[in-house]
N, C-alpha and C positions, 0 to 999 in steps of 0.2 A: 480458376481454382488452384490454389497454391499448395497442392499436395503431391505435385508431380515428382518430387525428389524422394518421396517416401519409399519404403520397401515394396518390391513388386507384389501386386495384389495376388498373382496366381500361385505364389509359393506358400501362402498361409493356409493351414487346414481350416475348414469351416468352423470347427469347435474353438479355435483360437483366433480366428480372424477378427472377431469383435474386440479382442484385447489389443490387437495391432492398431485398429482404428482408434480405440480409446487412447492408447499410448501416443499415437502420432498427434492427435488433437491436443492431448494434455501437454505434450512437450512444447508445442507452439504457444500455448497459453502461459505456461510456467516460465518460459524463457522471455516472455514479453513480445514475441513475434506477432501474436494476436493480442492486442491490449484490451482492457475492459471496454465493453460496448461494441467490439468488433463482431460482425455477423459471420458465422462460420458457414461453409457451403451447405446448400439445401440437402435434404436426405437423398433425393434422387441423384444429385451430383456425386455424393459419397458412394452411393450404390454403384453408379456407373464406373467410378474410378477404381473401386476395389472389386468389382464384379461379384457383388454379394446381394443378399436379400434385404428387404426393408427391416425384417425382424432382427437381422444381425446389426444393422446400423442403429436401430432403436435401442438395442441392448447396450451398445457402447455409449450412446448419448444419455441413456437413463443413468448409467453409473457416473458419468461426468456431472450430471445434474444433482445426483445424490451427494457428490463431493463438493457441491456449491461452486463449481468452476464454470458452469454454463446455466443459462436460463432459456427455456423453450416457450416462445410466445405464439399463441394460436394465430395462424395466417400470416405472421410476420417473419417467422424463422427462428433460428437458434443463435444466441448471442453469448459472448464471453461475459460472465457475470461481473457486474460492478461491485466494489466493496460494499458490504451491507452495514447498516447501522449497528453499533454495539448494542443499543437498546432503544426504546422509544424516547429516551431522554437525551442520551449523548450519542454523538456521531463523530467520525473522524473528519474534521473540517479541512478545507483548503484555505489557508490563511489569506492567500492572495485573493481568492474569490470572496472570502468573508469581508475583507476590507473594501473590495469593489462594490459589494452589495450595500455597504453603508454609504455609498456615494463619495468615498474618500479616495485619494490617490495613493496607490500602493507603491512602496519602496522596499528594496531588498539589498542587503549587503552581506557578502560572504566574509566572515571574520577570519576563519582558518579552516583548512581542510588537509587531512593527512591520512595516507594509507599505511597500514602497518599490520604485523602479526598481532592478533589479539593478546593482550596481557591478561593477568588474572582478574583485574578489575573489569576489563571489557567483557570477558567471558561470564563473569558473575552478573553483570548488568544485562547482558543479552540472554542469560540463562542457558548457555551452552557449556559442555564439559570438554569437548574435543578441540584441538587447535584449529584456528580459522583465521582468515584475513578479514580485516574490517576497514571501513573508511569512517573517520571521525570528523564531524562537521559542526562548526559553530557559526551561527549567522544571526542577523538581526532583521526584523520586519518592521516597517514603519507605515504610518498612515498620515498623509499630508505632512510629511517630513518630521513627524513626531514618533519616537520609538513606541512600537506597539507590542512587541514581544522579542525575547531572546531565545534562540533555539540551540540546544545541544543534542546532537544526534549521533548514534552509532548505526551503521548498516553492515550486516553480515554479507561480505562480498562472495562467500561461497554459496549463499542462498540467493543472492541478487547480483550475479556477475555483471550484468549490464550497467550497474551503478558505477562501475569503474570507467565507463565511457561517457557518462553523463557530464554535462558542463554545469557544475553547481555554482560557477561564477555568475551564471545568467539565470538558471532554473532553480527556484527554491526546492530543496530536497523533498519536502512534504508534498508539494504539487507534482513533482516528477514521479514520486512513488505512487500516488493516487491514480495517475494516468497510465502507468506502465506496469505496475506490479499487483497482481491479484492477491488478496489475503482472505483467510477463512476465519480468523479469530483475533480479537483485540481486547485489550484491558486498559482502563483508565484508572489512575490514582490521583486524587485531587487533594491539595494541601495548601497551607498558607505559611509564608515565611516573612521575615523582615530582610530587607536588602542589605547585603554586605557591600563593601566598597566596590568590588568588581561588578556586581549586578547594578548597583546604583549608577556607576559610570556608564554601563552599557545602555541603561534605560533612561538616563538623564533624570534621575530622581534622587531624593535625599537618602543618605545612608540611614538605615533603620526604617524606611518607609515600607508599608505592607505590600506584599506581592502575592499574586495567585500563581500556583504551580500546578501544571498538569503533566504527569508522567504517563507515557503510553508505550505499550508493547504490542507488536503485531506478529502473528504467526500464520504460516500456511501449512495446513495438514500437520500441525504440531511442531513445525520447524520454525525457529525464530527468524524473523526478517530484519526488524529494526527496533531500536529503543530510543525514545526521544524525551527530552525534558524541556518544557516550554515555560518560561517565566514571564508573567504579565504584570504591569503596574497595577496594584490592587485597587487604587482609587478610580481607575478608568475602566475596570472590567467587573462583570458579575455573571453568574450562571443562572439562567432562568429555565425552569421546566414546568410544563403544565400536565397535570394528571387528570385522567377521567376515572371517576369512581365506578364501582360495579353497580349495576342497576338492580 
């Protein structure tokens, strides 16, 4: 059990001990130490470590579950919650897995990556008002050596400090974020554009060709994490949704 370095269990008052337990677990989740899908210690293990009752542990876990940070599975244990679908129609996809599911060979190219103090445009795009550090990434995804999408992403390094240590020359930023950073809210905006010269060159299409654009923002407990703009060749992509009518 990896809670050994936490504050000593005997120093917390019973009335506040559940907060200590909740904060210790929450910290490990939000820093990425316990990634999505990680099983946290069983209740009896937490009870033994903190010297507390099951009721105290249950109160801490209940608050974490209400915050959508964990999910409790009967007989299986408690796990760090995986990112949830935005709706029944749209989800946050892992482009690498998406291309693999199509039976095509995935390719990835980091075009540029820069760390900087957020400028006014960065803060407006992320939706933050206070100064912060960001990493700006531009990359290209391909399927069978054919350009699949161009990605332009901002990550708030103050909210996701571990992104500074990630190797985005190898790991696509979207895949890395999905597997390391829990989020609680997301928003998609879908539009269509015609390719300018820069986009046409990146996607190997004609200038003026139609493109599908998906702009996405993600937050954790109201704090912005990342903003991304994905541009796809319009003739090669479509959005499909199936709805079930009310009976």
